[in-house]
C-alpha positions in Angstrom: 24.6 -0.7 39.0 25.1 0.8 35.5 24.6 -2.7 34.0 21.2 -3.0 35.6 20.2 0.5 34.3 21.3 -0.4 30.7 19.5 -3.7 30.9 16.4 -2.0 32.1 16.7 0.7 29.3 17.0 -2.1 26.7 14.0 -3.9 28.2 11.9 -0.7 27.8 12.9 -0.5 24.2 11.6 -3.9 23.5 8.3 -3.5 25.4 7.5 0.0 24.0 3.9 0.4 22.9 3.1 -0.4 19.2 4.1 2.5 16.9 6.8 3.8 19.2 9.4 2.3 16.9 8.5 4.9 14.3 9.4 7.8 16.6 6.7 10.1 15.2 7.5 9.4 11.5 4.8 9.8 8.9 4.1 8.1 5.5 6.1 10.7 3.7 9.2 9.5 5.6 9.0 6.1 3.8 10.2 7.8 0.6 7.9 5.6 -1.5 8.4 5.5 -5.3 5.7 7.3 -7.3 2.5 5.2 -7.8 1.8 3.3 -11.0 -1.9 3.2 -11.7 -4.1 2.1 -14.5 -7.4 3.5 -15.7 -10.5 1.2 -15.5 -10.7 1.2 -19.3 -7.1 0.0 -19.8 -6.5 -3.4 -21.6 -5.4 -6.1 -19.2 -2.4 -7.0 -21.4 -0.9 -3.5 -21.1 -1.6 -3.4 -17.3 0.2 -6.8 -16.8 3.2 -5.8 -19.0 3.6 -2.5 -17.2 3.3 -4.1 -13.8 6.0 -6.7 -14.5 8.3 -4.0 -16.0 8.0 -2.1 -12.7 7.9 -5.2 -10.4 4.5 -4.4 -8.9 2.2 -7.1 -7.6 -0.9 -4.8 -7.2 -2.0 -1.8 -9.2 -4.6 0.7 -8.2 -7.4 1.2 -10.7 -8.6 4.8 -11.2 -11.8 6.3 -12.8 -11.7 9.0 -15.4 -11.4 11.6 -12.7 -8.3 9.8 -11.3 -10.1 8.6 -8.1 -9.3 5.1 -6.8 -11.9 2.5 -7.7 -10.1 -0.6 -6.7 -7.0 -2.6 -7.6 -5.9 -5.5 -9.7 -3.8 -8.4 -8.3 -1.3 -8.8 -11.1 -0.5 -12.5 -10.5 -4.1 -13.5 -10.4 -4.9 -11.5 -13.5 -1.9 -13.0 -15.4 -3.0 -16.5 -14.4 -6.5 -15.9 -15.8 -5.0 -14.5 -19.0 -2.7 -17.5 -19.4 -5.6 -19.9 -18.7 -7.7 -18.3 -21.4 -10.4 -17.0 -19.1 -9.4 -13.4 -19.8 -8.6 -11.9 -23.2 -5.7 -9.5 -23.7 -8.0 -6.7 -24.8 -10.5 -7.1 -21.9 -10.8 -4.0 -19.7 -9.2 -3.9 -16.3 -12.4 -2.9 -14.7 -13.8 -6.4 -15.3 -11.1 -8.0 -13.2 -10.4 -5.5 -10.4 -11.2 -5.9 -6.7 -13.5 -2.9 -5.9 -12.9 -1.0 -2.7 -15.7 -1.3 -0.2 -17.1 2.1 0.7 -20.1 1.7 2.9 -21.2 3.2 6.2 -20.1 0.1 8.0 -16.7 0.0 6.2 -15.7 3.6 5.6 -12.8 4.5 3.4 -9.6 4.9 5.4 -7.7 7.9 4.2 -3.9 7.4 4.1 -2.0 10.6 3.2 1.7 11.6 3.3 1.0 13.1 6.8 -0.5 9.9 8.2 1.6 8.6 11.2 3.4 5.3 10.5 1.8 3.8 13.6 -1.6 4.4 12.0 -0.4 3.0 8.7 0.8 -0.1 10.5 -2.6 -0.6 12.1 -4.2 -0.3 8.7 -1.8 -2.8 7.2 -2.7 -5.4 9.8 -5.9 -6.0 7.9 -5.0 -4.9 4.4 -2.2 -6.0 2.0 -1.3 -2.5 1.0 -2.4 1.1 1.4 -3.0 3.7 -1.3 -1.4 7.0 -0.3 -3.5 9.9 -1.6 -3.9 13.6 -1.1 -6.5 14.5 1.6 -9.3 14.9 -1.1 -8.4 11.5 -2.6 -8.0 13.1 -6.1 -4.3 12.1 -6.6 -2.5 8.8 -5.9 1.0 9.3 -4.6 2.1 5.8 -4.0 1.4 2.4 -2.4 2.7 1.4 1.1 3.2 -2.2 2.4 4.3 -3.9 5.6 7.7 -4.4 3.8 8.0 -0.6 3.4 7.5 -0.2 7.2 10.1 -3.0 7.9 12.6 -1.4 5.6 12.1 2.0 7.2 12.6 0.6 10.7 15.8 -1.4 9.7 17.2 1.6 7.8 16.5 4.0 10.6 17.7 1.6 13.4 16.3 1.3 16.9 
């Protein structure tokens, strides 16, 4: 009888609704490293070098007021530079992917207090999330699916 109960309990763990695996954790619990960002006017050579020094594949691009404008894909930018279609002194703003902020595609706010279940849902359609303060004036870090996987494996089930 006890075996059936344990088996049933284990089955319930595996069929729990999405997000239950996080047990109420929030983005802050991921313990993300501080964000590395570049300003839109930064030279691409400096951005690429800094990204490789820190082992980042994507870097948020900020305006002069430190608000997120978009991001650069480091590998793509480096390939353009090596192919000669981008000059080392070109500005990052010319090669960034701009965030879409329209009425039909509103900005999704991810803060340290955002539940991990909500972050997971966001990451189902995005390659990373920029973690900001509620007013989007300061970038704290970047979160990826890998961060969520690491959190779950570190925490255990």
